N, C-alpha and C positions, 0 to 999 in steps of 0.2 A: 139650183139646177146643176146636175152633174154632166160633165162633158160626155160626148158620144163615145170617146175612147175608153172612159172608165165606167160608164153606166153598166156594161154587161157583168162587171165583177162584184157589184153590190157591196155589202158591209163585210168586213173581215170576220171570218168564222171564229177567230180567236176572241175578239171582243164580244161577240154574241154569246159564246159558251161561258166565258168568264162572268159576264153579267148575269146569266141564268144561274150559274153556280152560286154567285153571291146572293141572288134573290132567294134561292132555295136552301141556303146554308149548307151547300154540298161540299164534299172534299174535292178539290179542284185538281184533277189529273189531266186537264185539257191543255191549257196554255203552258208552254215550256219555260217556266221560270222556277228557280228553286224557292223553297219556303225557308231558306236559311241564308246567312250572309257568308261572304268570303273572309279571308284572313284579316284580323284586326290591324296587322302591320300595314296593310294597304290603305286602310282608312287613315291611319296616322300619317302616312306619306302624303295623302291628299290634304289633310289639315295643315301639315307643315308647309306644303306648297302654297296654300292660301296665305299663311302667316308671313312667308318671306316674299310675297309680292307677285306670285305667279297667278295673276287674276285678270290680265288683259289679253287681247287677241294674241294667239300664237301665229306663227306662219301658217298660211292656209293649208299647205301640204302636211303640216304636222309639226308639233314641238320637236326641236332637234333631239332632245333626250329620248323621245319615244321612237322616232324613226331610226335612230341609231340602235336602240334596244331591239327593235323589230328586225333590222338587218342582221344584227348579231345572232339572234335566235334562229333565223332562217339558215344561216351558214352553219351554226352549231348543230342543228337538228337534221338538216337535209343536205348540207353541202352546197346550198344555193347562195351565191354571192350577189348582193344588190348594193348599189350606191345609195346610201340612206337619204341623200338630199335630192336625188333625181329619179330613183326607182322605187320609192316607197311613198305612199300617201295615206294620211289618217282620215277616217270617215267617222261620222256620228253613228256608229254601229255598222255592221256588215250590210244591213238592209239598205241604209243610205248608200253604201258602197255599190250594191247591186244597181240601184236606181241611177246613180251618177255614172257608173261604168256604161250602162246601156245607153243613157242619154249622150254620153261622149263618144261612143263607138258606133252607134247605129244611125242610119238615115231612113227617112220615110220610104217604105217599099222594101226594105231589107227583111230578111227572115232569120229567125232564131230557132235553133233546135233545143228542145227541153225534154228531159226524161221525166215522165209522169209516173207516179204522183210527184208533183213539183211544189216546192215551197210557194205559198200563195202570193208572194210579191213578184215572182218572175214574170207571169203573164201581164199584170198591170204595168210593170215597168217597161216591158217591151212595147206595150200599147202606147204608153206616154211618149216613147221615142218614135212612134209611127211605124213600128215594125210588126210583123206577123209571126206568131209562134207556131212551130210545127213540132209534133210530139212523137216520142218513142215510149211506149207503155211498158213499165216494169210490173210483172204480174205476181200476185200472191201465190205461193208463199216464198219462192226463192228469189224473185225480182231480178231474174237474169234478162239479158237482152242479146240479140244476135246481130252480127254485122250487117246482114241484109236489111233489117229494120232500120238501123241507123242510116245506111246509105239511101234507103227509100225516102227518108225525111229531108235529105239534102237536095237542094235545087240550085240553079244558077244564081238565085237571089240570096242564098244563105250567106250570112256574114259571121255568125257567132254560134258556138255550142256552149251551153251552160252545163257545167258538171258540178254536182253536189256530192261530195264524198268526204267522210261518212254521210249517209243520205237521210235527210228528213223528208218524209215521215217513216220510211221503211226500216231504218237501221242498217241498211245494206252498206258494206264497204266494198267499193269497186276493186276487183282484183287487178294485178299487174297485167294479166292477159287482156282484160276488158279495157284497161287504160291504153294499152298498146293499140287496140283496135280503134279507139277514139282518136288517138294521136295519128294513126295512119290515115284516117279519113280527113282529119283536120289539115294535114300536110298536103294530101293529094288535091284538096279543094281550096287551099290557101285560106283556111278559116282561123279565127281567133277562138281560144277557149277561155271562158270566164269560169274559174274554178272556185267554188264556194266551199271552203274547208274549215268552217267555224267549229266543227266537232272533231278536229284533227287529233285531239288528245284523248278522245273517248272511243277507244277500240278494245274489243274483248276477245277472249279465247285465242285462236291462232291468227286472227285477222291482223293485217298490217296496213297502216295508212301510208300510201305511196303518193306524194304530190305529183301530179301529171307533169309539172314543170321540170321534174328531174329526168324525164324520159328524153332520149335523143331527139334533138330538133324541136323540142317543145318550149324551152325557156323563152325563146324570142317570140312565141305566139300565144303565151299564157299570161293572163292577169289573175293572180291568186288573191282571194279575199279570206281574211280570218278575223277573229274577234277576241277580246279579253272577257266578254260577258259570260260565255259558257265556261271557260277555263277557270275563272276566278269567282264564279257564282255572283256576278255583279251585273246582271243583264240590264238593270235600269241605268247604268252609267253610260251605255251606248258609246263604247270606244272600240272601233274596228279599224282595219287597215287593208290596203292593197299593195301587192308587190309584183313587179314585172319589168319588162324592158321600158325604157324611157318613153317611147312613142305611145305605148298603151297607158302608162301612168299619166302622161300628159293629156290623153283623151279623157280619162276619168276626171282628172283635175279641172279640165275645162268646164265640166258641169258642176263638180263639187264646189268650186269657188262661188257659184251663184245659187246653189241649193242650200248649203248651210254655212259656207265660207270656211268655218273652222269648228273644231270640237272643243269642249270645255277644257281650258288650260290646266287647272290643278288636277283634273282627272287624268289627263294625258301624262303629266309628270308622275302621278302615282302608279299608273300602269307601266311606265318605263321602269320604275322601281320593282314592280311585281315581276316583269319579264326577266329582270336580272337576278332577283333573289329567290323566286319560287320556281325551281327547275326540277332536276331529277327526282329527289326524294318526295317532293310535294306532288309531282305528277304521278308517281307510282302509287302513292296513297290515294290520290284523287281517283284513279282508275279502279283501284281495289274497292273503294267504298261504293262506286257506281256499279261495279260488277255484283256486289252484294245486293244492291237495290234491284238491279235487273233480274237477278235470279229469284228474288222474293216475289216481285210482281208477276213474272212469268208463271211461277208456281201458283200464285193466287188466282190468276186468270184461268189457268187450266182447271184448277179445282172448281171454279165457278161454271165450267162448261164451255169456255172459249177454245177455239183452235188458234194457237199462237205461232206467229213467225218470230223465232228468237232472234233479236237484233244482234249484229256483230259490232255495231257502233251507235253513236248518239245516245240520247236518253229517252227514246221513244220505243213503243211496242205497237205493232199493228196486230189486231186479233179479229178473227171471224166469229161473229155472234149469231150466225144463222140458226144454230140449234136452240137459241134462247129467246128469239124474238122474230116475229114475222115481217116486221117493217123494214124500211130502208135505213141507211146510216143516220140520217137526220132524225127520223122517228125514233130510232133506238136511242140516240144520244139524249134526246129530250125525255124519253121514258126513263132512262137510267138515272138522270139527274133528278127528275121529279119523284120517281117512285123509290129509288134506292140511295139517293144522296151522294152519287159519285158522278163527276163530270168528266167526259171524254170528248175528243174532237171527232165529228163526223168528217171523214176525209174526202167527201165528194168535191169540195172546193179545190182539192189538189189535182183533180183530173179534168181534162178538157176533151181529149180525143175519144176515150172510152169511159163513158159515165156509168156503165153497168159494173165495171170492175170494183168500185168502192162501195157498192150498195150494201154489202154484207160485212163491212169492216168498220172498226173503230180504232182510234189512236189514243193510247194512254201514255202519259209522261211519268217517268220514275225519278225525276230530279227533285225529290222530296225527302224530308226526314223519314227515318225508318218508322217513327211513331205514326206519321201521317199515312204511310203505306200500310201499316198494320191495321189502322182504323178503316182504311179503304177496303182491305181484304175482308174484314168482318162484314162489311156491307155487301161486298161482291158475293160472299157465300150464299146470301139470301136470293141472289138472282136466279140460281139454278132451281131453288125451291119454288 
């Protein structure tokens, strides 16, 4: 029996589409995990940590080596100074960070503002905290929002704004002007911002990732989440973190200590090594390789007859399939994987306020080897036919 709070959300669409892809032997462009591994040196660092005895519980807030590496990277990249022992907390992935942060920051009856399409854990996590989600819809193809829409979503019960930039699933990178609007609303209404920035290193073209915590007046009201899984192609390691003022980190830690208590010790040590060693040149190559993948998949989708919103960040593409199939997003996704052997995500589960918006859309992931994307392109060419 599923609780009343979680019953409306059903089964994760990621699990459903990956299972269908496996059943049909399809090329899986649905769930956002690479089909390749990160640098060997990180594996060696984890093995070394195991051999030298880093195998017991670390401190719940995070292994000292990792929280220090996180604090150092935040200051080096963004000029944000955090005390590693009191203003950084390590989670078992950013998704656990989202859950623990909401459980720690929200009370029953509070409200949370989400930009939809929203990563599918945001709504359930708010529900687990007894809070209600209110939505601002970002619309295909530019996914812009205006200040009046955001202000209309804020009520006297609002406690938290969740900001995801670069944004999954749209690939939108919020501009400095948009961030300033969010910051202005947050300060006027004394709101906390939970900033999900796991794709911080995946930005393309002229887009620039600006952490909202760097804006005037926002460091003290922002809890920023990020992760090593996306940056180092090790999503299964589930090592993420949060940075912010002590009172917000303490709130997230209050839940984290009872949700997972701590994250795998040798993996934390290895990720501390990764943050120190894989910096400028690695990140430049990382972005260049993903830009090549993005451009290839965008071209393949267009050739197949899709209308594509070219992403400025992340490793996802939203595309309009309405010229190719008469059904809704779920019907199309099932048809595509069954008839053409390519799995995509139907984005309907990312929407709550306007369920008509995603009916013509599909989300494709390009965090795959070029060989995989080329095989997918061959199959997609048959869709138009």
